[in-house]
C-alpha positions in Angstrom: 123.1 116.1 86.9 126.2 114.0 86.8 129.4 114.8 85.0 128.5 113.0 81.8 125.3 114.9 81.3 127.2 118.2 82.2 129.8 117.3 79.4 127.1 116.7 76.9 125.4 120.0 77.8 128.6 121.8 77.6 129.2 120.4 74.1 125.8 121.7 73.0 126.4 125.0 74.7 129.7 125.6 73.0 128.4 124.6 69.6 125.4 127.0 69.9 127.7 129.6 71.4 130.0 129.4 68.3 127.0 130.4 66.1 126.0 133.2 68.5 129.6 134.4 68.4 129.4 134.9 64.6 126.1 136.8 64.9 127.4 138.9 67.8 130.4 139.9 65.8 128.2 140.7 62.9 126.0 143.0 65.0 129.0 144.7 66.6 130.6 145.3 63.2 127.4 146.8 61.7 126.8 149.0 64.7 130.2 150.4 65.0 130.6 151.2 61.3 127.1 152.4 60.6 125.4 153.0 64.1 122.5 150.5 63.0 121.3 148.0 65.5 120.8 145.4 62.9 117.5 143.6 64.0 117.2 141.6 60.8 120.6 139.8 61.3 118.7 136.6 62.3 116.7 136.6 59.2 119.9 136.0 57.2 120.4 132.8 59.3 116.9 131.6 58.5 117.2 132.5 54.9 120.6 130.7 54.5 119.3 127.5 56.2 116.0 127.4 54.3 117.7 128.2 51.0 120.0 125.3 51.6 117.1 123.0 52.2 115.3 124.3 49.0 118.4 123.5 46.9 118.7 120.1 48.5 115.0 119.2 47.8 115.2 120.3 44.1 113.4 123.6 44.4 114.7 127.0 43.3 114.4 128.9 46.5 112.5 132.1 46.7 115.7 133.9 47.8 117.0 133.6 44.3 114.2 135.8 43.0 114.3 138.1 46.0 118.1 138.9 45.4 117.1 139.7 41.8 114.3 142.0 42.8 116.5 143.7 45.4 119.3 144.1 42.8 116.9 145.7 40.3 115.5 148.0 43.0 119.0 149.1 44.1 120.0 149.7 40.5 117.0 151.9 39.8 117.3 153.8 43.1 120.9 154.6 42.5 120.3 155.6 38.9 117.8 158.2 40.1 119.6 159.5 43.3 123.2 159.5 42.1 124.2 162.3 39.6 127.2 160.3 38.3 125.3 157.0 38.2 124.5 157.6 34.5 128.1 157.7 33.5 128.8 154.7 31.1 131.5 153.1 33.3 129.6 153.5 36.5 126.4 152.3 34.9 128.1 149.2 33.4 129.7 148.4 36.9 126.4 148.7 38.7 124.6 146.7 36.0 127.0 143.8 36.5 126.8 143.9 40.3 123.0 144.6 40.6 121.6 142.8 37.6 124.2 140.3 36.3 125.2 138.7 39.6 121.6 138.0 40.7 120.7 136.6 37.2 123.8 134.4 37.3 122.9 133.1 40.8 119.3 132.5 39.7 120.5 130.5 36.6 122.9 128.4 38.8 120.0 127.7 41.2 117.9 126.5 38.3 120.8 124.1 37.3 122.0 122.9 40.8 118.6 122.4 42.5 117.3 119.6 40.3 120.7 118.0 40.0 121.2 117.4 43.7 124.9 118.0 43.6 125.7 117.6 47.2 126.8 120.1 50.0 130.1 121.1 48.4 128.0 122.9 45.7 124.7 123.6 47.4 126.2 125.2 50.5 128.3 127.8 48.7 125.5 128.6 46.5 123.1 129.1 49.4 125.5 131.5 51.0 126.0 133.3 47.7 122.3 133.7 47.3 121.8 135.4 50.6 125.1 137.5 51.0 124.3 140.2 48.2 121.1 140.9 50.1 123.1 142.7 52.7 124.5 145.2 50.1 121.1 145.8 48.5 119.2 146.3 51.8 121.9 148.8 53.0 121.7 150.8 49.8 117.8 150.8 49.8 117.1 151.3 53.5 120.0 152.5 55.4 122.4 154.5 53.3 119.8 157.2 52.7 119.5 157.5 56.5 123.3 157.6 57.1 122.9 161.0 59.0 119.9 160.0 61.0 119.7 159.4 64.7 120.3 156.0 66.2 116.7 155.7 67.1 115.5 156.4 63.5 118.0 153.7 62.3 116.6 151.3 64.8 113.1 152.0 63.6 114.2 151.4 60.0 115.9 148.1 61.1 112.7 146.9 62.7 110.8 147.7 59.5 113.3 145.7 57.5 113.0 142.8 59.9 109.2 142.7 59.5 109.5 142.8 55.8 112.0 140.0 55.7 109.9 138.0 58.2 106.8 138.2 56.0 108.8 137.3 52.9 110.2 134.3 54.7 106.7 133.1 55.4 105.8 133.6 51.7 108.8 131.9 50.3 109.3 128.9 52.7 105.9 128.5 54.4 105.1 127.8 58.1 106.6 124.4 58.2 110.0 123.7 59.7 112.8 122.1 57.8 116.2 120.3 58.5 119.0 120.0 56.0 121.1 116.9 55.4 124.4 116.8 57.6 127.5 117.5 55.7 129.2 114.4 57.0 128.5 111.3 59.1 131.9 111.3 60.7 132.1 111.7 64.5 135.0 112.2 67.0 135.1 110.3 70.3 136.5 112.1 73.3 136.0 109.8 76.2 132.4 109.6 77.0 131.5 112.3 74.6 130.9 111.8 70.8 131.3 115.0 68.8 129.1 114.9 65.8 130.5 115.7 62.4 128.2 118.7 62.1 129.3 120.2 65.5 132.9 119.8 64.3 132.0 121.7 61.2 130.4 124.5 63.3 133.4 124.9 65.6 135.9 124.6 62.7 134.2 127.0 60.4 133.7 129.5 63.3 137.3 129.4 64.3 138.5 129.9 60.8 136.1 132.8 60.3 137.1 134.6 63.5 140.9 134.2 62.6 140.2 135.5 59.1 138.2 138.6 60.4 141.0 139.3 62.9 143.6 139.1 60.2 141.6 141.2 57.8 140.9 144.0 60.2 144.5 144.2 61.2 146.4 143.6 58.0 144.3 144.6 55.0 143.4 148.1 53.7 139.6 147.4 53.7 139.8 146.0 57.1 141.8 149.1 58.4 139.2 151.3 56.7 136.4 149.5 58.5 138.2 150.0 61.8 138.8 153.6 61.2 135.1 154.2 60.4 134.1 152.3 63.4 136.4 154.4 65.7 135.7 157.9 64.2 133.4 158.2 61.3 134.0 161.9 60.8 137.8 161.5 61.0 137.7 158.6 58.6 135.8 160.8 56.2 138.3 163.6 56.6 141.3 161.3 55.7 139.6 160.2 52.6 137.9 156.9 53.6 134.6 156.4 51.8 132.4 155.7 54.8 129.4 154.7 52.6 131.5 152.0 51.1 132.7 150.9 54.7 128.9 150.5 55.6 128.3 148.6 52.4 131.1 146.1 53.3 129.9 145.8 56.9 126.5 144.8 55.7 127.8 142.3 53.1 130.0 140.7 55.9 126.9 140.6 58.3 124.7 138.9 55.7 127.5 136.4 54.7 128.2 135.5 58.4 124.4 135.1 58.9 124.0 132.9 55.8 127.0 130.7 56.9 125.5 130.4 60.4 122.2 129.3 58.9 123.8 126.5 56.7 125.9 125.3 59.6 122.9 124.9 61.9 120.4 123.7 59.3 121.4 120.0 59.8 121.4 120.4 63.6 118.0 121.9 64.3 114.7 122.3 62.6 114.5 125.8 61.1 111.3 127.8 60.6 110.8 131.0 58.6 110.8 132.9 62.0 113.6 130.9 63.8 116.2 133.6 62.8 114.7 136.2 65.0 115.3 134.3 68.3 118.7 133.1 67.3 119.7 136.7 66.3 118.5 137.9 69.7 120.9 135.6 71.5 123.7 136.9 69.4 122.4 140.4 70.3 122.8 139.5 74.0 126.5 138.6 73.4 126.9 141.9 71.5 125.3 143.9 74.4 127.7 142.3 77.0 130.4 143.5 74.7 129.0 146.9 74.8 128.3 146.8 71.0 132.0 147.7 70.6 134.2 144.9 71.7 134.7 141.9 69.4 136.6 139.6 71.9 134.2 140.2 74.7 131.2 139.6 72.5 132.7 136.3 71.2 133.4 135.2 74.8 130.0 136.3 75.9 128.5 134.3 73.1 130.0 131.1 74.4 128.6 132.0 77.8 125.2 132.5 76.4 125.4 129.1 74.7 126.4 127.4 78.0 123.7 129.2 80.0 121.1 128.2 77.4 122.2 124.5 77.4 122.2 124.1 81.2 119.0 126.1 81.5 117.3 123.8 79.0 118.1 120.8 81.3 117.2 122.4 84.7 114.3 124.6 83.6 113.5 124.1 79.9 110.3 126.1 80.1 112.3 129.2 81.2 115.5 128.8 79.3 114.8 131.7 77.0 114.0 133.9 80.0 117.1 132.9 81.7 119.2 133.7 78.7 117.7 137.1 78.1 117.9 138.0 81.8 121.7 138.0 81.6 121.7 141.4 79.9 119.9 143.1 82.8 122.9 143.3 85.2 125.2 144.1 82.3 122.9 147.0 81.3 122.7 148.2 84.9 126.5 148.0 85.3 127.1 149.8 82.0 124.5 152.5 83.0 126.2 153.1 86.4 129.7 153.4 85.0 129.0 155.6 82.0 127.9 159.2 82.0 124.5 160.1 80.7 124.4 162.5 77.8 121.7 163.6 75.4 122.1 162.8 71.8 122.9 165.9 69.8 120.2 167.1 67.4 121.0 166.5 63.7 
């Protein structure tokens, strides 16, 4: 391997690592706020990418109908479970968010898909179609289990992952797809040509990370999320609605997953089950960060991307094994440095 090849591999590794950073941050956010190890995070990546491809090819994606179905289900479940859900003001608010929003998105999909309006319209619409799923899935599958053990929440997450995986096969089929690049512009840095899509990935990732940093430190909702992640009981005692914090965390996770999907759709071929492996690599970064540290998880994601890129060159058949092996010494070190305590019975 010479220096030129190393630079090209480093470019690919950093680009992939930026995507893993977004997923790692999503996993850390969801876990610290809700104690859910969110296995289905990768499915939002695949849904976002394949939804974009559907809109580009003139087909109303199945995710548009799925969002409507999930919204109706969440509306009906809250109507039955919540005693105050039948109050007129609450009922109207929920009808708008659970029924009106999905119907509007479905209508927009029907207009945009045949018109081929370009990435400035299809990309935001693809993200908007997938993002509300996070809220609906939280309300249907995880909010009723808010007081359950971490193991129970993990089992529920695996169940949601399997359902979303099966629906992805139904909606998009077994074939792989690739979206049209956002731009053909490239940037030359010596012997390296940075593609326009790679620049989009790096730029959008940087903007999102800075935005999240500012939101967590300078906005009321962000501070509420931080308080809930640090001490859920204490946050409840001071009046922070922890259920709403969980809802926001899931919406952010779904949004970041969908954005990651539309960013990588023009770079690599995406299948209905591609998100699981991508999400696992984000999970490796989150594990290195102890599922609590955002900066360490982001830095670890870049490391994961670089290891994957160089492993694909030196031992392509074992690149996945090499990437996932990274977490073994990390888990051993964390196990040795932390005390072992039994989880209290609920």
